[in-house]
Residue frames relative to the residue before (quaternion, step in Angstrom):
aa qw qx qy qz dx dy dz
M 1.0000 0.0000 0.0000 0.0000 0.00 0.00 0.00
P 0.5762 -0.6434 0.3804 0.3306 3.59 -1.06 0.68
S 0.4822 -0.6193 0.5330 0.3159 3.53 -1.26 0.50
I 0.6384 -0.5122 0.3877 0.4241 3.57 -1.24 0.28
E 0.6081 0.5513 -0.3556 0.4470 3.59 1.08 -0.64
S 0.6559 0.5023 -0.3086 0.4715 3.59 1.00 -0.83
L 0.6541 0.5129 -0.3116 0.4605 3.59 0.97 -0.83
L 0.6832 0.4684 -0.2910 0.4787 3.58 0.87 -0.92
G 0.5992 0.5564 -0.3580 0.4509 3.59 1.12 -0.60
A 0.6602 0.5029 -0.3052 0.4671 3.59 1.02 -0.79
L 0.6746 0.4694 -0.2852 0.4932 3.59 1.24 -0.42
T 0.5457 0.5790 -0.4042 0.4511 3.58 1.31 0.06
L 0.1463 -0.8351 0.5291 0.0355 3.56 -0.20 1.32
E 0.2489 -0.7661 0.5793 0.1250 3.57 -0.81 1.05
P 0.4255 -0.7122 0.4862 0.2744 3.64 -0.58 1.06
D 0.0387 -0.7990 0.5995 -0.0258 3.54 -1.00 0.94
G 0.7654 -0.1531 0.0876 0.6190 3.55 1.18 0.71
P 0.7088 -0.4400 0.3111 0.4552 3.61 -1.24 0.12
D 0.8474 -0.0633 -0.0174 0.5269 3.57 -0.69 1.19
R 0.5894 0.5107 -0.3963 0.4846 3.56 1.07 0.78
Y 0.0363 -0.8126 0.5801 -0.0428 3.56 -0.96 0.89
R 0.1989 -0.7080 0.6556 0.1713 3.50 -1.41 0.30
A 0.0011 -0.8012 0.5980 -0.0222 3.57 -1.09 0.68
P 0.4688 -0.6637 0.4980 0.3028 3.60 -1.10 0.64
N 0.4994 -0.6229 0.5063 0.3259 3.53 -1.35 0.14
A 0.4973 -0.6170 0.5161 0.3250 3.54 -1.15 0.64
D 0.5182 -0.6455 0.4727 0.3021 3.55 -1.18 0.61
T 0.1362 0.8107 -0.5508 0.1445 3.56 0.19 1.32
G 0.6623 -0.5030 0.3046 0.4643 3.59 1.24 0.27
P 0.6971 -0.4835 0.3228 0.4195 3.58 -1.28 0.17
G 0.5940 0.5762 -0.4291 0.3620 3.54 -1.28 0.34
V 0.7485 -0.3542 0.2862 0.4822 3.55 -1.16 -0.65
V 0.6229 -0.5228 0.4236 0.3991 3.55 -1.29 0.36
F 0.4804 -0.6565 0.5022 0.2932 3.59 -0.92 0.92
G 0.5162 -0.6820 0.4269 0.2935 3.57 -0.81 1.02
G 0.6023 0.5741 -0.3572 0.4243 3.57 1.09 -0.64
Q 0.5960 0.5523 -0.3644 0.4549 3.58 1.12 -0.61
L 0.6674 0.4980 -0.3058 0.4616 3.60 0.92 -0.88
L 0.6130 0.5256 -0.3431 0.4798 3.59 1.08 -0.67
A 0.6658 0.5077 -0.3036 0.4547 3.58 0.90 -0.95
Q 0.6764 0.4833 -0.2967 0.4700 3.59 0.93 -0.85
T 0.5886 0.5571 -0.3606 0.4618 3.59 1.13 -0.58
V 0.6501 0.5059 -0.3096 0.4749 3.57 0.94 -0.90
A 0.6692 0.5087 -0.3043 0.4481 3.59 0.86 -0.97
A 0.6806 0.4893 -0.2973 0.4572 3.60 0.92 -0.88
A 0.6540 0.5269 -0.3183 0.4398 3.58 0.97 -0.82
L 0.6680 0.5233 -0.2950 0.4392 3.60 1.12 -0.62
V 0.5220 0.6510 -0.4237 0.3525 3.60 1.17 -0.40
G 0.8422 0.1387 -0.1286 0.5049 3.56 -0.82 1.05
Q 0.6230 0.5247 -0.3416 0.4689 3.59 1.25 0.26
E 0.0344 0.8358 -0.5450 0.0573 3.56 0.84 1.00
G 0.7811 0.3088 -0.2485 0.4825 3.56 -1.02 0.84
K 0.7177 0.3577 -0.2445 0.5452 3.58 1.28 0.02
A 0.2113 -0.7344 0.6301 0.1380 3.52 -1.33 0.45
V 0.5778 -0.5498 0.4502 0.4015 3.56 -1.22 0.33
K 0.2454 -0.7515 0.5964 0.1389 3.56 -0.98 0.91
T 0.7998 -0.0961 0.1145 0.5813 3.58 0.73 -1.10
V 0.0814 -0.7628 0.6394 0.0518 3.54 -1.12 0.77
H 0.1292 -0.7719 0.6215 0.0346 3.57 -0.83 1.11
T 0.0061 -0.8389 0.5413 -0.0573 3.61 -0.48 1.16
I 0.1589 -0.7288 0.6579 0.1037 3.52 -1.13 0.85
F 0.2507 -0.7436 0.6049 0.1353 3.56 -0.89 1.01
A 0.1819 -0.8268 0.5276 0.0698 3.56 -0.28 1.29
R 0.7938 -0.0639 0.0925 0.5977 3.58 0.89 -0.98
G 0.5350 -0.6131 0.4739 0.3367 3.53 -1.21 0.49
G 0.3332 -0.7334 0.5580 0.1994 3.54 -1.21 0.55
S 0.4748 -0.6625 0.5037 0.2862 3.55 -1.19 0.59
I 0.4599 -0.6868 0.4944 0.2691 3.56 -0.92 0.92
E 0.6246 0.5909 -0.3231 0.3954 3.60 1.23 -0.46
A 0.7582 0.3354 -0.1828 0.5284 3.61 1.19 -0.37
P 0.5128 -0.6257 0.4749 0.3465 3.63 -1.03 0.66
V 0.4390 -0.6755 0.5194 0.2850 3.56 -1.25 0.38
E 0.2810 -0.7280 0.6055 0.1563 3.52 -1.25 0.61
I 0.1269 -0.8204 0.5576 -0.0002 3.57 -0.70 1.13
T 0.0644 -0.7863 0.6144 0.0053 3.55 -0.91 1.00
V 0.1575 -0.7834 0.5980 0.0618 3.56 -0.88 0.99
D 0.0971 -0.7662 0.6342 0.0346 3.57 -0.86 1.02
R 0.2422 -0.8012 0.5332 0.1229 3.57 -0.30 1.28
M 0.2774 -0.8005 0.5149 0.1308 3.57 -0.55 1.20
H 0.7646 -0.2160 0.1547 0.5872 3.58 0.91 -0.89
A 0.0713 -0.7744 0.6263 0.0544 3.56 -1.29 0.37
G 0.0479 0.7838 -0.6162 0.0608 3.54 -0.94 0.98
R 0.7449 -0.3906 0.2713 0.4679 3.55 -1.24 -0.20
A 0.7844 0.3320 -0.1666 0.4967 3.60 0.91 -0.88
F 0.8187 0.1475 -0.0383 0.5536 3.58 1.00 -0.78
A 0.0013 0.7390 -0.6722 -0.0455 3.50 -1.39 0.36
S 0.0697 -0.7979 0.5971 0.0455 3.57 -1.19 0.43
S 0.0471 -0.7828 0.6204 -0.0051 3.50 -1.23 0.68
T 0.3062 -0.6625 0.6354 0.2521 3.48 -1.39 0.29
V 0.0982 -0.7902 0.6043 0.0277 3.58 -0.86 0.99
T 0.0730 -0.7990 0.5968 -0.0031 3.56 -0.73 1.12
I 0.1184 -0.7797 0.6127 0.0507 3.56 -0.93 0.94
S 0.0072 0.8069 -0.5848 0.0828 3.55 -0.78 1.13
Q 0.1637 -0.7018 0.6671 0.1889 3.49 -1.45 -0.01
G 0.7948 -0.1072 0.0217 0.5970 3.56 -0.12 1.28
D 0.8010 -0.2134 0.1920 0.5254 3.57 -0.79 -1.05
R 0.5852 0.5977 -0.3589 0.4141 3.58 1.28 -0.09
L 0.2093 -0.7766 0.5848 0.1057 3.58 -0.45 1.21
C 0.2321 -0.8071 0.5333 0.1016 3.57 -0.65 1.14
T 0.8029 -0.0815 0.0903 0.5836 3.60 0.76 -1.04
R 0.0576 -0.7435 0.6595 0.0944 3.49 -1.32 0.38
S 0.0809 -0.8234 0.5611 -0.0274 3.54 -0.85 1.07
L 0.2509 -0.6817 0.6603 0.1905 3.50 -1.34 0.53
V 0.0733 -0.8141 0.5761 -0.0091 3.56 -0.69 1.10
L 0.1520 -0.7620 0.6260 0.0667 3.55 -0.89 1.04
L 0.1155 -0.7785 0.6152 0.0465 3.56 -0.91 0.99
T 0.0872 -0.8129 0.5756 0.0140 3.56 -1.13 0.61
A 0.3903 -0.6698 0.5752 0.2612 3.53 -1.25 0.53
E 0.5694 -0.6005 0.4371 0.3523 3.55 -1.18 0.54
E 0.0308 -0.7829 0.6214 -0.0019 3.56 -1.04 0.85
P 0.5668 -0.6065 0.4232 0.3631 3.62 -1.15 0.47
D 0.6081 -0.5603 0.4221 0.3716 3.56 -1.27 0.45
L 0.1635 -0.6887 0.6873 0.1632 3.48 -1.31 0.58
I 0.7490 -0.0168 0.0125 0.6622 3.52 1.08 -0.89
R 0.0483 -0.7998 0.5974 0.0330 3.59 -1.21 0.34
H 0.2482 0.7019 -0.6586 0.1100 3.51 -1.17 0.79
A 0.0093 -0.7865 0.6175 0.0028 3.58 -1.24 0.37
D 0.5254 -0.6108 0.4882 0.3355 3.55 -1.11 0.69
P 0.4541 -0.6788 0.4970 0.2933 3.59 -1.07 0.65
A 0.5862 -0.5504 0.4541 0.3837 3.53 -1.27 0.34
P 0.5297 -0.6195 0.4562 0.3570 3.61 -1.05 0.61
A 0.5129 -0.6172 0.4959 0.3319 3.54 -1.17 0.62
G 0.3784 0.7142 -0.5281 0.2606 3.55 -0.98 0.79
P 0.6918 -0.4857 0.3317 0.4188 3.56 -1.28 0.15
G 0.4752 -0.6582 0.5097 0.2850 3.52 -1.23 0.59
P 0.7344 -0.4435 0.2695 0.4374 3.59 -1.24 0.12
D 0.6396 0.5414 -0.3375 0.4287 3.59 1.06 -0.66
D 0.7098 0.4371 -0.2503 0.4924 3.58 1.25 -0.39
C 0.6401 0.5038 -0.3216 0.4827 3.60 1.27 0.23
P 0.5045 -0.6564 0.4592 0.3220 3.60 -1.01 0.73
G 0.4071 -0.7118 0.5196 0.2401 3.56 -1.06 0.75
M 0.4266 -0.6494 0.5573 0.2928 3.53 -1.28 0.41
D 0.4460 -0.7057 0.4894 0.2521 3.56 -0.98 0.87
H 0.1089 0.7867 -0.5980 0.1076 3.56 -0.33 1.27
R 0.5456 -0.6422 0.3839 0.3775 3.55 1.15 0.68
S 0.8262 -0.2217 0.1585 0.4931 3.62 -0.71 -0.99
S 0.3144 0.7892 -0.4857 0.2058 3.58 1.24 0.28
S 0.3739 -0.7048 0.5567 0.2312 3.54 -1.16 0.68
W 0.5885 0.5130 -0.3857 0.4917 3.59 1.26 -0.06
E 0.1089 -0.8221 0.5586 0.0160 3.55 -0.21 1.31
I 0.0603 -0.7936 0.6050 -0.0221 3.56 -0.93 1.00
R 0.0319 0.7707 -0.6352 0.0379 3.56 -0.92 0.96
I 0.2090 -0.8070 0.5461 0.0828 3.57 -0.57 1.19
V 0.4824 -0.6811 0.4768 0.2757 3.54 -0.80 1.09
D 0.8387 0.1160 -0.1591 0.5078 3.56 -0.98 1.03
G 0.5187 -0.6871 0.4039 0.3094 3.60 1.21 0.33
V 0.2279 0.8004 -0.5249 0.1786 3.59 1.15 0.54
D 0.2025 -0.7686 0.5976 0.1053 3.57 -0.97 0.92
I 0.1814 -0.8230 0.5303 0.0928 3.60 -0.14 1.26
S 0.5787 0.5784 -0.3819 0.4298 3.60 1.25 -0.07
D 0.6347 0.5611 -0.3203 0.4239 3.59 1.16 -0.62
P 0.3690 -0.7551 0.4918 0.2277 3.65 -0.51 1.09
D 0.7015 0.4635 -0.2690 0.4697 3.60 1.17 -0.44
A 0.5673 0.5727 -0.3921 0.4432 3.61 1.28 -0.01
V 0.0301 -0.8363 0.5453 -0.0475 3.57 -0.01 1.35
G 0.1819 0.7716 -0.5932 0.1404 3.56 -1.00 0.86
P 0.7116 -0.4209 0.3141 0.4668 3.58 -1.24 -0.12
A 0.5632 -0.6123 0.4425 0.3349 3.56 -1.25 0.43
D 0.4850 0.6101 -0.4476 0.4384 3.53 0.81 1.16
L 0.0565 0.7884 -0.6101 0.0552 3.57 -1.10 0.68
D 0.1121 -0.7764 0.6187 0.0429 3.57 -0.80 1.07
V 0.0383 -0.8127 0.5786 -0.0575 3.54 -0.73 1.14
W 0.2340 -0.7279 0.6283 0.1441 3.57 -0.94 0.95
T 0.0648 0.8079 -0.5820 0.0661 3.57 -0.90 0.86
R 0.0892 0.7641 -0.6383 0.0267 3.53 -1.25 0.53
F 0.3278 -0.7147 0.5848 0.1994 3.54 -1.31 0.43
A 0.2550 -0.8077 0.5153 0.1303 3.54 0.03 1.33
G 0.8057 0.2641 -0.2085 0.4874 3.55 -0.89 0.96
A 0.4703 0.6700 -0.4563 0.3488 3.60 1.23 0.00
P 0.5089 -0.6434 0.4640 0.3343 3.62 -1.02 0.69
D 0.4556 -0.6618 0.5216 0.2869 3.56 -1.17 0.64
D 0.3113 0.7279 -0.5225 0.3166 3.52 0.49 1.32
P 0.5031 -0.6973 0.4031 0.3133 3.64 -0.64 1.03
G 0.6841 0.4882 -0.3021 0.4498 3.60 0.86 -0.88
T 0.6523 0.5006 -0.3117 0.4763 3.57 0.97 -0.84
S 0.6389 0.5247 -0.3275 0.4576 3.58 1.00 -0.80
Q 0.6399 0.5066 -0.3329 0.4723 3.60 0.98 -0.76
A 0.6596 0.5099 -0.3097 0.4571 3.58 0.93 -0.86
L 0.6841 0.4820 -0.2979 0.4593 3.61 0.91 -0.86
L 0.6283 0.4950 -0.3520 0.4862 3.62 1.02 -0.61
A 0.5930 0.5463 -0.3641 0.4662 3.61 1.06 -0.66
F 0.6145 0.5467 -0.3295 0.4637 3.59 1.02 -0.85
A 0.7248 0.4539 -0.2533 0.4523 3.59 0.78 -1.05
S 0.6295 0.5935 -0.3428 0.3661 3.59 1.04 -0.73
D 0.6240 0.5873 -0.3308 0.3954 3.59 1.18 -0.42
G 0.6782 0.6414 -0.2455 0.2613 3.53 1.13 -0.64
F 0.8176 0.3847 -0.1247 0.4097 3.61 1.02 -0.61
L 0.5818 0.6352 -0.3926 0.3223 3.64 1.08 -0.39
I 0.5756 0.5439 -0.3979 0.4632 3.62 1.12 -0.38
G 0.6654 0.4952 -0.2940 0.4750 3.57 0.91 -0.90
T 0.6111 0.5455 -0.3462 0.4574 3.58 1.06 -0.72
A 0.6729 0.4990 -0.2953 0.4593 3.60 0.94 -0.88
M 0.6590 0.5214 -0.3079 0.4461 3.59 1.11 -0.62
R 0.5154 0.7141 -0.4010 0.2522 3.60 1.10 -0.66
P 0.7225 0.4536 -0.3042 0.4240 3.69 0.76 -0.79
H 0.6976 0.5144 -0.2453 0.4342 3.60 1.23 -0.33
A 0.3754 -0.7447 0.5136 0.2018 3.56 -0.50 1.24
G 0.8049 0.2791 -0.2205 0.4749 3.53 -1.03 0.84
V 0.6883 0.4058 -0.2727 0.5358 3.59 1.28 0.14
G 0.2045 0.7731 -0.5770 0.1661 3.58 -0.78 1.03
Q 0.6639 -0.5434 0.3406 0.3846 3.55 -1.23 0.41
A 0.5209 0.6287 -0.4196 0.3966 3.59 1.21 -0.28
Q 0.6741 0.4955 -0.2885 0.4658 3.60 1.21 -0.48
A 0.4592 0.7017 -0.4453 0.3137 3.60 1.27 -0.23
H 0.8398 0.1150 -0.1492 0.5093 3.56 -0.99 1.01
K 0.6271 0.4655 -0.3516 0.5161 3.59 1.27 0.38
T 0.7971 -0.0017 0.0198 0.6035 3.58 0.53 -1.19
L 0.7299 0.3393 -0.2187 0.5517 3.58 1.26 -0.25
S 0.2740 -0.7240 0.6098 0.1702 3.54 -1.09 0.77
T 0.0786 0.8129 -0.5659 0.1131 3.58 -0.42 1.23
G 0.2205 0.7724 -0.5824 0.1248 3.54 -1.22 0.46
V 0.4830 -0.6253 0.5274 0.3123 3.52 -1.27 0.50
V 0.1513 -0.7993 0.5759 0.0810 3.59 -0.93 0.90
G 0.8014 0.0180 -0.0210 0.5974 3.60 1.17 -0.46
H 0.0092 -0.8056 0.5892 -0.0610 3.57 -0.95 0.91
T 0.0152 -0.7811 0.6242 -0.0109 3.58 -0.90 0.97
L 0.0454 -0.7999 0.5970 -0.0413 3.56 -0.73 1.16
T 0.0630 -0.7924 0.6067 -0.0019 3.57 -0.85 1.04
F 0.2555 -0.7643 0.5779 0.1289 3.56 -0.91 0.99
H 0.2296 -0.7975 0.5498 0.0953 3.57 -1.02 0.88
E 0.8195 0.0508 0.0554 0.5681 3.56 0.77 -1.10
P 0.5862 -0.5702 0.4263 0.3866 3.61 -1.18 0.41
F 0.0533 0.7658 -0.6392 0.0458 3.54 -1.26 0.54
C 0.3296 -0.6989 0.5892 0.2362 3.53 -1.34 0.17
A 0.4271 -0.7362 0.4673 0.2393 3.57 -0.69 1.08
A 0.5846 0.5673 -0.3795 0.4387 3.61 1.22 -0.25
D 0.6455 0.4860 -0.3140 0.4986 3.60 1.27 -0.27
W 0.6187 -0.5539 0.4007 0.3872 3.57 -1.20 0.47
L 0.0397 -0.7593 0.6496 0.0017 3.53 -1.09 0.89
L 0.2947 -0.7445 0.5747 0.1692 3.57 -1.07 0.80
L 0.1442 -0.7583 0.6327 0.0628 3.56 -0.78 1.11
S 0.0908 -0.8187 0.5671 -0.0010 3.58 -0.41 1.26
H 0.1073 -0.8537 0.5095 -0.0130 3.56 -0.16 1.39
H 0.0424 0.7645 -0.6431 0.0052 3.55 -1.26 0.57
S 0.1530 -0.7716 0.6116 0.0850 3.58 -1.00 0.84
P 0.1948 -0.8254 0.5186 0.1089 3.64 -0.30 1.18
F 0.8137 0.1364 -0.0618 0.5617 3.61 1.18 -0.34
A 0.1038 0.7294 -0.6758 0.0237 3.49 -1.29 0.68
G 0.3736 0.7090 -0.5364 0.2646 3.57 -0.96 0.86
R 0.8158 0.2608 -0.1973 0.4769 3.54 -1.34 0.31
G 0.6905 -0.5033 0.2706 0.4435 3.56 1.04 0.80
R 0.6847 0.4295 -0.2647 0.5260 3.56 1.29 0.24
S 0.0833 -0.7531 0.6392 0.1316 3.55 -1.34 0.12
Y 0.2049 -0.7437 0.6257 0.1160 3.52 -1.31 0.48
G 0.0606 0.8050 -0.5876 0.0541 3.55 -0.98 0.84
R 0.1336 -0.7708 0.6178 0.0801 3.52 -1.29 0.37
A 0.0634 -0.7975 0.5997 0.0157 3.55 -1.23 0.46
D 0.2156 -0.7161 0.6449 0.1574 3.50 -1.33 0.48
V 0.2472 -0.7661 0.5828 0.1113 3.55 -1.16 0.73
F 0.0759 -0.8180 0.5698 -0.0208 3.58 -0.79 1.08
R 0.4264 -0.6286 0.5805 0.2933 3.55 -1.26 0.57
T 0.6612 -0.5075 0.3680 0.4121 3.57 -1.27 0.21
D 0.6408 0.5020 -0.3402 0.4709 3.62 1.19 -0.35
G 0.6127 -0.5960 0.3248 0.4048 3.59 1.29 0.16
A 0.4926 0.6712 -0.4330 0.3455 3.60 1.23 -0.12
L 0.3809 -0.6988 0.5636 0.2210 3.55 -1.03 0.92
V 0.0981 -0.8528 0.5128 0.0137 3.59 -0.45 1.19
A 0.8051 -0.0129 0.0230 0.5925 3.62 1.16 -0.42
S 0.1085 -0.7540 0.6415 0.0903 3.55 -1.35 0.30
F 0.0131 0.8041 -0.5943 -0.0095 3.57 -1.14 0.53
V 0.1750 -0.7449 0.6351 0.1053 3.52 -1.34 0.50
Q 0.1056 -0.8122 0.5737 -0.0018 3.55 -1.15 0.65
D 0.1827 -0.7258 0.6527 0.1173 3.54 -1.17 0.81
N 0.0784 -0.8258 0.5581 -0.0211 3.55 -0.86 1.03
M 0.3482 -0.6712 0.6073 0.2437 3.51 -1.39 0.29
I 0.0885 0.7555 -0.6449 0.0740 3.57 -0.94 0.96
R 0.2806 0.7527 -0.5433 0.2439 3.59 -0.32 1.23
P 0.6470 -0.5129 0.3664 0.4291 3.60 -1.20 0.30
M 0.5032 -0.6184 0.5063 0.3286 3.55 -1.14 0.65
P 0.4813 -0.6747 0.4637 0.3133 3.63 -0.75 0.95
A 0.5872 -0.5942 0.4188 0.3559 3.56 -1.05 0.75
G 0.8296 0.2074 -0.1736 0.4885 3.54 -0.90 0.97
A 0.4860 0.6705 -0.4396 0.3478 3.60 1.28 -0.01
T 0.0654 -0.7693 0.6345 0.0367 3.54 -1.14 0.70
L 0.5094 -0.6331 0.4851 0.3231 3.55 -1.20 0.53
């Protein structure tokens, strides 16, 4: 898993013309670019020149995978900007290969007229959950009840609670939004696989062809990505080679800070296919 330096490096956008940028890939290992990186870079690009606003919602379609060997090219098309809201389209490509296209809504802070929020689920805190071994990674992950979503024989409900934080991340609102976007991509496919014996994430890109095809992330409240956050996942449907999942994100004080939904592909790997 990538170090915090590698993640922050991927969020450092090099100008390449008006509203155009180039950025390196985080060190997530060989293969295709991790979709969470593209989400994070989308958030970072949408925030450029939008002082006084934060990302509210990002809707992303994953069209094609990106190569880890080449930097990404980012184009921002500013749709509108006002006192309370702004919006942009953000496209990430590598040469002629379009990887993602996103609609991003930004918003300025306003006072409450009404307020309510779902409570955090009852369960153990991060100190009471086993950590995942990511060597020197600054992205810390602790799965409630020690669930192993990689094990095809570990069957359970289509639910997964994950504590996560990015140790050493700066306490910056935009960076925190980008890093949570990175983390939000990682677990809903595994959550959808949990009820099905003989199916697990260890088979992804080997005997199973899996991938995120659509992702929508909405931010509610401020948070710091260096602090523990609980990602509470649920997949209400899987079928026809697809799965759907949703999650809420909570601070340790129980505040609901973000929510996201995801459409995925889960199907057998075609005979003779190679990565």
